[in-house]
Backbone as numpy.savetxt, mean C-alpha at the origin, in Angstrom:
# Nx Ny Nz CAx CAy CAz Cx Cy Cz
-18.26 -14.35 23.47 -19.07 -13.14 23.47 -18.22 -11.87 23.47
-16.99 -11.98 24.01 -16.12 -10.80 24.04 -15.85 -10.31 22.63
-15.52 -11.24 21.69 -15.21 -10.84 20.32 -16.44 -10.26 19.63
-17.62 -10.81 19.96 -18.85 -10.27 19.38 -19.03 -8.81 19.80
-18.78 -8.52 21.07 -18.91 -7.15 21.57 -17.92 -6.23 20.88
-16.68 -6.71 20.69 -15.67 -5.90 20.01 -16.10 -5.58 18.59
-16.58 -6.60 17.86 -16.99 -6.40 16.48 -18.18 -5.45 16.37
-19.09 -5.55 17.33 -20.27 -4.68 17.29 -19.92 -3.22 17.54
-18.88 -2.98 18.32 -18.53 -1.59 18.65 -17.54 -0.97 17.68
-16.87 -1.79 16.86 -15.87 -1.24 15.95 -16.45 -0.20 15.00
-17.67 -0.42 14.51 -18.21 0.45 13.49 -18.98 1.65 14.00
-19.15 1.81 15.29 -19.95 2.90 15.83 -19.33 4.26 15.49
-20.12 5.11 14.87 -19.67 6.46 14.58 -18.70 6.57 13.43
-18.50 5.48 12.65 -17.54 5.50 11.56 -18.24 5.56 10.21
-17.49 5.97 9.19 -17.97 5.98 7.82 -18.15 4.52 7.36
-19.35 4.17 6.91 -19.61 2.77 6.53 -19.54 2.54 5.02
-19.26 3.58 4.25 -19.16 3.44 2.79 -17.85 4.08 2.30
-16.71 3.61 2.81 -15.44 4.25 2.45 -15.06 4.03 0.99
-14.35 5.01 0.45 -13.85 4.95 -0.93 -12.35 5.23 -0.90
-11.60 4.36 -1.52 -10.13 4.47 -1.52 -9.63 4.80 -2.92
-8.71 5.73 -3.01 -8.06 6.03 -4.27 -6.79 5.20 -4.41
-6.66 4.51 -5.54 -5.46 3.70 -5.81 -4.75 4.31 -7.01
-3.48 4.61 -6.84 -2.72 5.28 -7.90 -2.44 4.31 -9.05
-2.89 4.68 -10.24 -2.60 3.92 -11.46 -1.31 4.44 -12.08
-0.43 3.55 -12.47 0.91 3.92 -12.90 1.01 4.16 -14.39
1.95 5.00 -14.77 2.25 5.27 -16.17 2.86 4.03 -16.81
2.35 3.65 -17.96 2.89 2.51 -18.69 4.09 2.96 -19.51
5.27 2.63 -19.03 6.52 3.00 -19.72 7.21 1.74 -20.24
6.41 0.88 -20.86 6.93 -0.40 -21.32 7.01 -1.44 -20.22
6.30 -1.18 -19.11 6.32 -2.12 -17.99 5.79 -3.48 -18.42
4.71 -3.45 -19.16 4.09 -4.67 -19.63 3.71 -4.50 -21.09
3.52 -5.60 -21.77 3.10 -5.56 -23.17 1.59 -5.37 -23.21
1.16 -4.17 -22.87 -0.25 -3.85 -22.79 -0.53 -2.55 -23.53
-1.78 -2.37 -23.93 -2.15 -1.17 -24.67 -2.93 -0.26 -23.74
-2.25 0.60 -23.07 -2.87 1.57 -22.20 -1.81 2.53 -21.72
-2.13 3.80 -21.63 -1.13 4.77 -21.19 -0.85 4.64 -19.70
-1.84 4.14 -18.95 -1.66 3.89 -17.53 -2.32 2.56 -17.19
-1.91 1.96 -16.07 -2.45 0.65 -15.71 -2.52 0.51 -14.19
-3.34 -0.42 -13.77 -3.53 -0.72 -12.36 -3.74 -2.21 -12.20
-2.92 -2.83 -11.38 -3.05 -4.26 -11.08 -4.39 -4.47 -10.37
-5.22 -5.35 -10.92 -6.56 -5.56 -10.37 -6.54 -6.15 -8.97
-5.45 -6.81 -8.58 -5.39 -7.42 -7.25 -5.52 -6.38 -6.15
-4.99 -5.18 -6.38 -5.11 -4.12 -5.36 -6.57 -3.68 -5.20
-7.29 -3.62 -6.31 -8.69 -3.25 -6.25 -9.48 -4.31 -5.47
-9.23 -5.57 -5.78 -9.94 -6.66 -5.09 -9.60 -6.67 -3.60
-8.34 -6.40 -3.28 -7.89 -6.42 -1.89 -8.63 -5.37 -1.07
-8.81 -4.19 -1.64 -9.55 -3.12 -0.97 -11.04 -3.47 -0.90
-11.58 -3.99 -1.99 -13.01 -4.30 -2.04 -13.38 -5.41 -1.06
-12.49 -6.39 -0.89 -12.86 -7.52 -0.02 -12.97 -7.09 1.45
-12.41 -5.94 1.80 -12.50 -5.42 3.17 -13.64 -4.42 3.32
-14.40 -4.18 2.24 -15.59 -3.36 2.37 -15.48 -1.92 1.90
-14.57 -1.65 0.96 -14.45 -0.29 0.42 -14.62 -0.32 -1.09
-14.95 0.83 -1.66 -14.99 0.99 -3.10 -13.72 1.72 -3.56
-13.51 1.74 -4.86 -12.23 2.23 -5.40 -12.45 3.28 -6.47
-11.63 4.33 -6.40 -11.49 5.31 -7.47 -10.05 5.22 -7.96
-9.82 4.94 -9.24 -8.45 4.94 -9.74 -7.91 6.36 -9.85
-6.76 6.61 -9.24 -6.10 7.90 -9.37 -5.16 7.80 -10.57
-5.66 8.16 -11.73 -4.90 8.00 -12.97 -3.82 9.07 -13.01
-2.58 8.63 -12.98 -1.45 9.51 -12.72 -1.28 10.59 -13.78
-1.82 10.37 -14.99 -1.68 11.34 -16.07 -2.78 12.40 -16.07
-3.72 12.31 -15.14 -4.76 13.34 -15.06 -4.14 14.67 -14.62
-4.77 15.78 -14.97 -4.30 17.08 -14.46 -4.31 17.08 -12.94
-3.37 17.85 -12.36 -3.25 17.86 -10.90 -4.54 18.33 -10.23
-5.26 19.27 -10.81 -6.47 19.74 -10.15 -7.53 18.64 -10.04
-7.55 17.71 -11.00 -8.48 16.58 -10.93 -8.04 15.61 -9.84
-6.75 15.29 -9.81 -6.24 14.39 -8.77 -6.47 14.99 -7.39
-6.20 16.27 -7.24 -6.38 16.93 -5.95 -7.85 16.86 -5.52
-8.74 17.13 -6.44 -10.16 17.09 -6.13 -10.57 15.68 -5.67
-10.12 14.68 -6.40 -10.46 13.30 -6.03 -9.94 12.96 -4.64
-8.67 13.26 -4.39 -8.06 12.94 -3.10 -8.81 13.61 -1.97
-9.22 14.85 -2.16 -9.90 15.60 -1.11 -11.30 15.06 -0.80
-11.81 14.15 -1.64 -13.14 13.58 -1.40 -13.08 12.09 -1.08
-11.90 11.54 -0.96 -11.72 10.11 -0.67 -11.48 9.89 0.81
-11.51 8.62 1.21 -11.30 8.25 2.62 -9.94 7.64 2.88
-9.18 7.36 1.83 -7.84 6.81 1.98 -7.18 6.68 0.62
-5.87 6.50 0.63 -5.09 6.36 -0.61 -4.17 5.15 -0.50
-4.04 4.42 -1.59 -3.13 3.28 -1.65 -2.13 3.50 -2.78
-0.84 3.41 -2.45 0.23 3.43 -3.45 0.66 1.98 -3.70
0.59 1.57 -4.94 0.82 0.16 -5.29 2.30 -0.16 -5.49
2.54 -1.44 -5.69 3.84 -1.89 -6.13 4.04 -1.61 -7.61
5.24 -1.85 -8.10 5.57 -1.60 -9.50 7.06 -1.42 -9.64
7.48 -0.91 -10.78 8.90 -0.67 -11.04 9.06 0.72 -11.63
9.37 1.70 -10.78 9.52 3.08 -11.22 10.73 3.70 -10.55
11.44 4.54 -11.30 12.54 5.31 -10.72 11.99 6.53 -10.00
12.66 6.93 -8.93 12.27 8.14 -8.20 13.04 9.36 -8.69
14.22 9.11 -9.25 15.05 10.20 -9.76 15.41 9.96 -11.22
15.41 11.03 -12.00 15.89 10.95 -13.37 17.41 10.89 -13.39
17.98 10.66 -14.56 19.44 10.55 -14.67 20.14 11.83 -14.24
19.47 12.98 -14.41 20.09 14.26 -14.03 19.85 14.62 -12.57
19.23 13.71 -11.81 19.01 13.95 -10.38 17.70 14.63 -10.04
16.93 15.02 -11.05 15.63 15.63 -10.79 14.60 14.54 -10.47
13.51 14.95 -9.84 12.46 13.99 -9.49 11.78 13.46 -10.74
11.53 12.17 -10.77 10.80 11.57 -11.88 9.34 12.00 -11.82
8.63 11.79 -12.91 7.20 12.12 -12.95 6.45 11.32 -11.88
6.81 10.05 -11.74 6.16 9.22 -10.71 6.38 9.80 -9.32
7.63 10.15 -9.00 7.93 10.67 -7.66 7.26 12.02 -7.43
7.28 12.88 -8.45 6.64 14.19 -8.31 5.16 14.04 -7.96
4.47 13.20 -8.72 3.02 13.07 -8.53 2.69 12.36 -7.23
3.40 11.26 -6.95 3.12 10.50 -5.73 3.41 11.33 -4.50
4.53 12.04 -4.49 4.87 12.86 -3.32 3.94 14.05 -3.18
3.41 14.56 -4.30 2.42 15.63 -4.22 1.15 15.12 -3.53
0.72 13.91 -3.87 -0.44 13.30 -3.21 -0.12 13.04 -1.74
1.07 12.49 -1.48 1.50 12.21 -0.10 1.45 13.49 0.74
2.00 14.57 0.21 2.05 15.83 0.96 0.67 16.45 1.11
-0.21 16.25 0.11 -1.58 16.73 0.23 -2.30 16.00 1.36
-2.16 14.68 1.41 -2.80 13.91 2.48 -2.21 14.27 3.83
-0.92 14.48 3.89 -0.27 14.91 5.13 -0.85 16.25 5.59
-1.04 17.17 4.66 -1.61 18.47 4.98 -3.04 18.35 5.48
-3.83 17.46 4.85 -5.21 17.26 5.28 -5.25 16.71 6.71
-4.33 15.82 7.04 -4.22 15.34 8.42 -3.89 16.48 9.37
-2.97 17.34 8.95 -2.58 18.48 9.80 -3.77 19.42 10.05
-4.71 19.44 9.09 -5.88 20.30 9.22 -7.03 19.63 9.98
-6.79 18.39 10.44 -7.78 17.74 11.29 -8.54 16.59 10.67
-8.29 16.26 9.40 -8.94 15.13 8.76 -8.10 13.87 8.97
-8.70 12.84 9.53 -7.99 11.58 9.72 -7.95 10.88 8.36
-6.76 10.78 7.77 -6.66 10.36 6.38 -5.51 9.37 6.22
-5.83 8.08 6.12 -4.77 7.06 6.03 -4.21 6.85 4.63
-2.97 6.42 4.59 -2.29 5.97 3.37 -1.75 4.58 3.64
-1.84 3.71 2.62 -1.13 2.43 2.65 -0.23 2.37 1.42
1.01 1.94 1.60 1.93 1.75 0.49 2.45 0.34 0.46
2.45 -0.29 -0.70 2.95 -1.65 -0.86 4.13 -1.67 -1.81
5.22 -2.31 -1.39 6.43 -2.51 -2.20 6.94 -1.17 -2.73
6.77 -0.87 -4.02 7.18 0.43 -4.55 6.51 1.56 -3.78
5.23 1.39 -3.47 4.51 2.40 -2.71 5.08 2.60 -1.32
5.50 1.52 -0.70 6.17 1.55 0.60 7.47 2.35 0.48
8.23 2.09 -0.57 9.50 2.77 -0.76 9.31 4.26 -1.03
8.30 4.60 -1.84 8.12 6.02 -2.16 7.63 6.80 -0.94
6.95 6.13 -0.01 6.56 6.80 1.23 7.79 7.20 2.04
8.85 6.42 1.93 10.12 6.80 2.56 10.79 7.92 1.78
10.77 7.79 0.46 11.44 8.77 -0.39 10.80 10.15 -0.26
9.48 10.22 -0.13 8.81 11.51 0.00 9.22 12.22 1.28
9.63 11.47 2.29 10.09 12.04 3.56 11.56 12.41 3.47
12.33 11.58 2.78 13.78 11.79 2.67 14.19 11.57 1.21
14.00 12.59 0.34 14.18 12.41 -1.10 15.63 12.44 -1.58
16.39 11.47 -1.13 17.78 11.33 -1.57 18.00 9.89 -2.00
19.01 9.68 -2.83 19.25 8.35 -3.41 19.44 7.27 -2.36
20.16 7.57 -1.29 20.53 6.53 -0.34 19.37 6.04 0.52
18.22 6.75 0.45 17.06 6.31 1.23 16.62 4.92 0.79
16.60 4.70 -0.53 16.25 3.39 -1.09 17.51 2.80 -1.71
17.84 1.59 -1.35 19.08 0.98 -1.84 18.79 -0.26 -2.67
19.65 -0.47 -3.65 19.55 -1.64 -4.52 19.83 -2.90 -3.70
18.92 -3.85 -3.79 19.07 -5.11 -3.05 18.73 -6.26 -3.97
19.67 -6.70 -4.79 19.36 -7.79 -5.72 18.91 -9.03 -4.96
17.80 -9.59 -5.39 17.24 -10.75 -4.71 16.56 -11.61 -5.76
16.28 -12.85 -5.40 15.51 -13.71 -6.29 14.07 -13.23 -6.26
13.54 -12.72 -7.36 12.20 -12.14 -7.30 11.14 -13.20 -7.09
10.13 -12.83 -6.33 8.99 -13.70 -6.17 9.18 -14.85 -5.22
9.26 -14.58 -3.92 9.34 -15.65 -2.92 8.72 -15.16 -1.62
8.44 -16.06 -0.72 7.89 -15.67 0.57 9.00 -15.63 1.60
8.81 -14.81 2.64 9.87 -14.60 3.62 9.27 -14.39 5.01
10.07 -14.68 6.02 9.67 -14.51 7.41 9.90 -13.07 7.86
9.19 -12.67 8.90 9.34 -11.34 9.49 9.96 -11.45 10.88
10.75 -10.44 11.24 11.25 -10.29 12.60 10.70 -8.97 13.12
9.93 -9.02 14.19 9.28 -7.82 14.68 10.19 -7.02 15.60
10.08 -5.70 15.50 10.83 -4.81 16.38 10.03 -4.58 17.66
10.66 -3.92 18.63 9.98 -3.62 19.88 8.78 -2.71 19.67
8.82 -1.90 18.62 7.73 -0.95 18.35 6.43 -1.65 17.95
6.52 -2.87 17.46 5.34 -3.56 16.96 4.29 -3.75 18.04
4.73 -4.03 19.26 3.78 -4.33 20.34 2.92 -3.12 20.72
3.39 -1.91 20.46 2.62 -0.70 20.81 2.00 -0.05 19.58
2.07 -0.71 18.43 1.58 -0.11 17.19 0.06 -0.23 17.08
-0.50 0.61 16.23 -1.93 0.50 15.93 -2.22 -0.75 15.11
-1.33 -1.07 14.18 -1.55 -2.23 13.32 -1.74 -3.50 14.14
-0.93 -3.68 15.16 -0.98 -4.93 15.92 -1.73 -4.78 17.24
-2.65 -3.84 17.28 -3.62 -3.76 18.36 -5.01 -3.78 17.74
-5.21 -4.72 16.83 -6.43 -4.82 16.04 -6.83 -6.28 15.93
-7.98 -6.62 16.45 -8.55 -7.97 16.33 -7.54 -9.06 16.65
-7.25 -9.95 15.70 -6.47 -11.17 15.97 -4.97 -10.96 15.78
-4.44 -9.85 16.26 -3.03 -9.51 16.03 -2.05 -10.59 16.50
-2.20 -11.19 17.69 -1.22 -12.20 18.12 -1.10 -13.37 17.15
-2.22 -13.80 16.59 -2.20 -14.91 15.62 -1.44 -14.49 14.37
-1.70 -13.28 13.89 -1.05 -12.79 12.67 0.46 -12.65 12.89
0.86 -12.11 14.03 2.29 -11.97 14.31 2.97 -13.34 14.38
2.30 -14.31 14.97 2.86 -15.67 15.04 3.04 -16.24 13.64
2.03 -16.09 12.79 2.12 -16.61 11.43 3.25 -15.96 10.65
3.41 -14.64 10.82 4.42 -13.92 10.05 5.84 -14.25 10.49
6.01 -14.71 11.72 7.36 -15.05 12.21 7.69 -16.53 12.09
6.67 -17.36 11.86 6.91 -18.81 11.88 6.61 -19.51 10.56
5.93 -18.83 9.64 5.55 -19.48 8.39 5.77 -18.49 7.24
5.98 -19.02 6.05 6.20 -18.17 4.87 4.86 -17.70 4.33
4.33 -16.64 4.93 2.99 -16.16 4.56 3.02 -14.77 3.93
4.20 -14.19 3.74 4.30 -12.87 3.12 5.18 -12.96 1.88
4.64 -12.51 0.75 5.29 -12.61 -0.55 6.05 -11.33 -0.85
7.30 -11.46 -1.28 8.11 -10.31 -1.66 8.61 -10.48 -3.09
8.70 -9.37 -3.80 9.21 -9.37 -5.16 9.76 -7.98 -5.44
11.05 -7.79 -5.18 11.64 -6.46 -5.30 13.14 -6.57 -5.48
13.73 -5.52 -6.05 15.18 -5.44 -6.18 15.74 -4.20 -5.50
14.94 -3.58 -4.66 15.37 -2.43 -3.88 14.58 -2.43 -2.58
15.08 -1.69 -1.60 14.39 -1.64 -0.33 14.99 -0.61 0.60
14.40 -0.50 1.78 14.89 0.43 2.80 15.75 -0.36 3.77
17.05 -0.09 3.84 17.92 -0.85 4.75 17.44 -0.74 6.19
17.56 -1.83 6.94 17.10 -1.83 8.33 17.79 -0.74 9.14
19.07 -0.49 8.84 19.84 0.49 9.62 19.44 1.93 9.31
18.59 2.13 8.28 18.16 3.50 7.94 17.46 4.16 9.11
16.77 3.36 9.92 16.06 3.93 11.06 16.99 4.24 12.24
18.23 3.86 12.11 19.23 4.24 13.11 19.93 5.54 12.73
19.96 5.84 11.44 20.79 6.95 10.96 20.01 8.10 10.32
18.80 7.84 9.84 18.04 8.86 9.12 17.02 9.50 10.05
17.30 10.70 10.50 16.44 11.39 11.46 15.05 11.64 10.91
14.95 11.99 9.63 13.64 12.28 9.03 12.75 11.05 9.06
13.31 9.89 8.75 12.52 8.66 8.76 12.11 8.30 10.19
13.03 8.45 11.13 12.75 8.12 12.53 11.65 9.00 13.11
11.58 10.23 12.65 10.57 11.15 13.16 9.19 10.91 12.53
9.17 10.31 11.33 7.92 10.08 10.62 7.32 8.69 10.90
8.16 7.66 10.91 7.67 6.29 10.98 8.31 5.49 12.11
7.60 4.43 12.51 8.18 3.37 13.31 8.40 2.17 12.40
9.56 1.56 12.49 9.81 0.31 11.80 9.26 -0.81 12.67
8.28 -1.55 12.14 7.63 -2.60 12.93 8.23 -3.98 12.71
8.87 -4.17 11.56 9.47 -5.48 11.30 10.60 -5.34 10.28
11.44 -6.34 10.27 12.48 -6.45 9.26 12.37 -7.81 8.59
12.94 -7.90 7.40 12.98 -9.14 6.64 14.38 -9.25 6.04
14.68 -10.38 5.42 15.99 -10.55 4.79 15.82 -11.08 3.37
16.70 -10.58 2.49 16.76 -11.16 1.15 17.35 -12.56 1.24
17.27 -13.30 0.15 17.85 -14.64 0.14 19.37 -14.60 0.27
19.96 -13.39 0.09 21.39 -13.20 0.26 21.74 -12.68 1.65
20.72 -12.56 2.52 20.97 -12.18 3.90 20.97 -10.70 4.20
20.59 -9.86 3.22 20.54 -8.42 3.45 19.25 -8.08 4.19
19.36 -7.38 5.32 18.20 -7.06 6.14 17.58 -5.74 5.67
16.26 -5.74 5.57 15.55 -4.53 5.14 14.27 -4.38 5.96
13.70 -3.18 5.91 12.48 -2.88 6.65 11.31 -3.55 5.94
10.45 -4.23 6.71 9.34 -4.96 6.12 7.99 -4.30 6.31
7.82 -3.54 7.41 6.52 -2.98 7.74 6.71 -1.71 8.55
5.93 -0.67 8.24 6.06 0.61 8.95 4.70 1.13 9.37
4.74 2.05 10.33 3.54 2.76 10.77 3.93 4.20 11.10
3.12 5.15 10.67 3.38 6.54 10.97 3.26 6.82 12.46
4.11 7.69 12.96 4.07 8.06 14.38 2.95 9.07 14.64
2.93 10.14 13.86 1.90 11.19 14.01 0.74 10.98 13.05
1.00 10.39 11.90 0.01 10.26 10.85 -0.42 8.80 10.67
-1.66 8.55 10.18 -2.11 7.18 9.94 -1.60 6.64 8.60
-0.28 6.59 8.50 0.40 6.13 7.30 1.02 4.76 7.57
0.80 3.82 6.65 1.24 2.44 6.84 1.83 1.92 5.53
2.73 0.96 5.65 3.29 0.40 4.43 3.98 -0.91 4.68
4.04 -1.73 3.62 4.71 -3.03 3.69 5.56 -3.23 2.45
6.78 -3.74 2.66 7.60 -4.11 1.51 7.03 -5.37 0.85
6.38 -6.20 1.64 5.75 -7.41 1.09 4.39 -7.06 0.47
3.81 -8.02 -0.24 2.57 -7.83 -1.00 1.42 -8.58 -0.35
0.62 -7.96 0.51 -0.49 -8.69 1.12 -1.57 -9.10 0.13
-1.72 -8.34 -0.96 -2.78 -8.63 -1.93 -2.53 -9.90 -2.74
-1.27 -10.28 -2.87 -0.89 -11.38 -3.75 -1.41 -12.73 -3.24
-1.40 -12.91 -1.92 -1.78 -14.21 -1.35 -3.15 -14.67 -1.80
-4.06 -13.72 -1.98 -5.44 -14.07 -2.29 -5.72 -14.07 -3.79
-5.05 -13.19 -4.54 -5.52 -12.90 -5.89 -4.54 -13.18 -7.03
-3.32 -13.60 -6.75 -2.38 -13.85 -7.84 -1.97 -15.33 -7.85
-1.91 -15.89 -9.06 -1.66 -17.33 -9.21 -0.57 -17.56 -10.26
0.66 -17.40 -9.82 1.80 -17.58 -10.72 2.49 -18.90 -10.38
2.36 -19.92 -11.22 2.97 -21.21 -10.89 4.49 -21.16 -10.76
5.12 -20.19 -11.43 6.59 -20.10 -11.36 7.06 -19.29 -10.17
6.14 -18.72 -9.39 6.53 -17.93 -8.22 6.05 -18.61 -6.94
6.78 -18.37 -5.88 6.47 -18.98 -4.59 5.43 -18.13 -3.86
4.22 -18.11 -4.38 3.15 -17.32 -3.77 2.44 -18.17 -2.72
2.36 -17.70 -1.47 1.70 -18.50 -0.43 0.18 -18.38 -0.51
-0.50 -19.52 -0.51 -1.96 -19.53 -0.55 -2.56 -20.36 0.59
-1.79 -20.58 1.64 -2.28 -21.36 2.77 -3.33 -20.56 3.54
-4.02 -21.24 4.45 -5.00 -20.55 5.30 -4.33 -19.42 6.08
-3.12 -19.67 6.58 -2.40 -18.63 7.30 -2.08 -17.44 6.42
-1.68 -17.70 5.17 -1.36 -16.61 4.23 -2.59 -15.78 3.91
-3.73 -16.44 3.76 -4.97 -15.72 3.49 -5.36 -14.88 4.71
-5.16 -15.44 5.90 -5.48 -14.70 7.13 -4.64 -13.43 7.25
-3.37 -13.52 6.89 -2.49 -12.35 6.95 -2.94 -11.29 5.94
-3.26 -11.72 4.72 -3.71 -10.78 3.70 -4.98 -10.05 4.12
-5.95 -10.80 4.60 -7.22 -10.18 4.97 -7.07 -9.32 6.22
-6.16 -9.69 7.10 -5.94 -8.90 8.31 -5.51 -7.48 7.96
-4.52 -7.35 7.07 -4.01 -6.01 6.73 -5.04 -5.23 5.91
-5.81 -5.92 5.05 -6.87 -5.23 4.31 -7.92 -4.69 5.27
-8.35 -5.53 6.21 -9.37 -5.10 7.17 -8.86 -3.96 8.05
-7.59 -4.04 8.45 -7.04 -2.95 9.26 -7.05 -1.64 8.49
-6.53 -1.65 7.27 -6.43 -0.41 6.49 -7.82 0.18 6.22
-8.77 -0.65 5.81 -10.09 -0.13 5.50 -10.80 0.35 6.77
-10.55 -0.29 7.91 -11.11 0.23 9.16 -10.55 1.62 9.46
-9.28 1.84 9.13 -8.69 3.17 9.27 -9.39 4.19 8.37
-9.73 3.78 7.13 -10.39 4.72 6.22 -11.79 5.09 6.71
-12.39 4.22 7.49 -13.74 4.51 8.01 -13.72 5.66 9.03
-12.55 6.03 9.51 -12.42 7.15 10.44 -12.38 8.49 9.71
-12.40 8.44 8.39 -12.39 9.64 7.54 -13.80 9.83 6.99
-14.40 10.98 7.21 -15.79 11.22 6.82 -15.93 11.92 5.47
-14.85 12.03 4.70 -14.94 12.67 3.38 -15.99 11.98 2.52
-16.64 12.76 1.66 -17.61 12.21 0.72 -17.60 13.05 -0.56
-17.96 12.40 -1.67 -18.26 13.16 -2.88 -19.62 13.83 -2.68
-19.90 14.85 -3.47 -21.12 15.62 -3.28 -22.38 14.79 -3.52
-22.26 13.75 -4.33 -23.41 12.88 -4.61 -22.91 11.52 -5.03
-23.81 10.54 -4.98 -23.47 9.20 -5.44 -23.18 9.21 -6.94
-23.88 10.06 -7.67 -23.67 10.16 -9.12 -22.26 10.67 -9.43
-21.78 11.61 -8.63 -20.43 12.13 -8.85 -19.39 11.05 -8.58
-19.59 10.29 -7.51 -18.67 9.19 -7.21 -18.67 8.18 -8.36
-19.84 7.86 -8.87 -19.93 6.88 -9.95 -19.15 7.32 -11.18
-19.05 8.63 -11.38 -18.30 9.16 -12.53 -16.83 8.77 -12.48
-16.28 8.65 -11.25 -14.86 8.34 -11.07 -14.61 6.88 -10.72
-15.65 6.13 -10.42 -15.51 4.80 -9.86 -14.80 3.82 -10.80
-14.11 2.86 -10.21 -13.44 1.79 -10.97 -14.45 0.96 -11.74
-15.73 1.02 -11.35 -16.75 0.25 -12.04 -16.93 0.67 -13.49
-16.38 1.81 -13.85 -16.47 2.25 -15.24 -15.50 1.52 -16.16
-14.62 0.72 -15.60 -13.65 -0.03 -16.39 -13.75 -1.53 -16.09
-13.31 -2.32 -17.03 -13.31 -3.78 -16.86 -11.87 -4.27 -16.86
-11.48 -5.09 -15.88 -10.10 -5.59 -15.88 -9.86 -6.55 -17.05
-8.63 -6.53 -17.55 -8.23 -7.39 -18.66 -7.48 -8.60 -18.12
-7.88 -9.77 -18.60 -7.20 -11.00 -18.22 -5.90 -11.11 -19.02
-4.81 -11.09 -18.29 -3.50 -11.07 -18.94 -2.76 -12.39 -18.77
-3.09 -13.11 -17.68 -2.54 -14.43 -17.40 -1.02 -14.42 -17.29
-0.47 -13.34 -16.79 0.95 -13.29 -16.50 1.11 -12.67 -15.12
1.99 -11.74 -14.99 2.21 -11.06 -13.73 1.94 -9.57 -13.95
0.80 -9.04 -13.51 -0.28 -9.67 -12.75 -1.26 -10.42 -13.63
-2.16 -11.16 -12.99 -3.14 -11.95 -13.73 -4.13 -11.06 -14.46
-4.58 -9.99 -13.77 -5.54 -9.06 -14.36 -5.05 -7.62 -14.16
-5.30 -6.78 -15.18 -4.95 -5.37 -15.07 -6.10 -4.50 -15.60
-6.22 -3.33 -15.00 -7.07 -2.28 -15.56 -6.19 -1.40 -16.44
-6.71 -1.05 -17.60 -5.97 -0.20 -18.54 -6.74 1.11 -18.73
-6.00 2.21 -18.74 -6.60 3.53 -18.90 -5.87 4.28 -20.00
-6.62 4.98 -20.81 -6.03 5.87 -21.80 -6.53 7.28 -21.51
-5.61 8.11 -21.09 -6.01 9.47 -20.69 -5.08 10.49 -21.34
């Protein structure tokens, strides 16, 4: 009965129809697809399975459109992918400029009193660090065998975090430290020691866990904002449920599914604390992901949304 009482009280006074903006990336030859921008459908499904709707933040839209959308959403998700943060001449890439502009807008909205969460996965996790400390050494090259599952080692900060004071946290922490339930696929990351030496990162985030590449290089696996409801994972929680690559070590066990749904439910519960709304249901429908159909690609990822803007 205790858990029933907890579940009944979680939703009191919260937004019950949250809408999350997911950043769609510029197609720069990333995949053999016909679309100027794309969005991995697994991220949409991951958000939807926890009870939220999705508006794609198409990165090529004019800034005033993106700003308007963000100001009417309940949360933002930065996805994984493969994008440079700096051009060859040291200037910010288009991806970094746009993503950090959204990051800083959401940060400003929080400063003005709106509870506004962000989640970043893999590339999105890395850019959340870069937006705080925009120098090359913030993100370091870490060659690894792409596509495998890895264990987590939790830091002392994890026990006092918001992420792990939510529903079945002890079970999830046990699974993440004892079983291969988190999928990683990256060639760069935030070194574990960055939180010892980078004051800007230490003031913005708590490092909740570390992981290791197959070559033994330790990197940050999970973060939580200290002042802001900002969260991120180097691993891919969405993959466990929605991606099926026979050549990759994707975990699909009951424990892996529990971990994936745990983080989705946590993030969407955070978005319910934001009362932003579009002016009407019709206006929301104009921007909704329901206006597009995902394409079956049968590679990595299995399904993608394509946008031409």
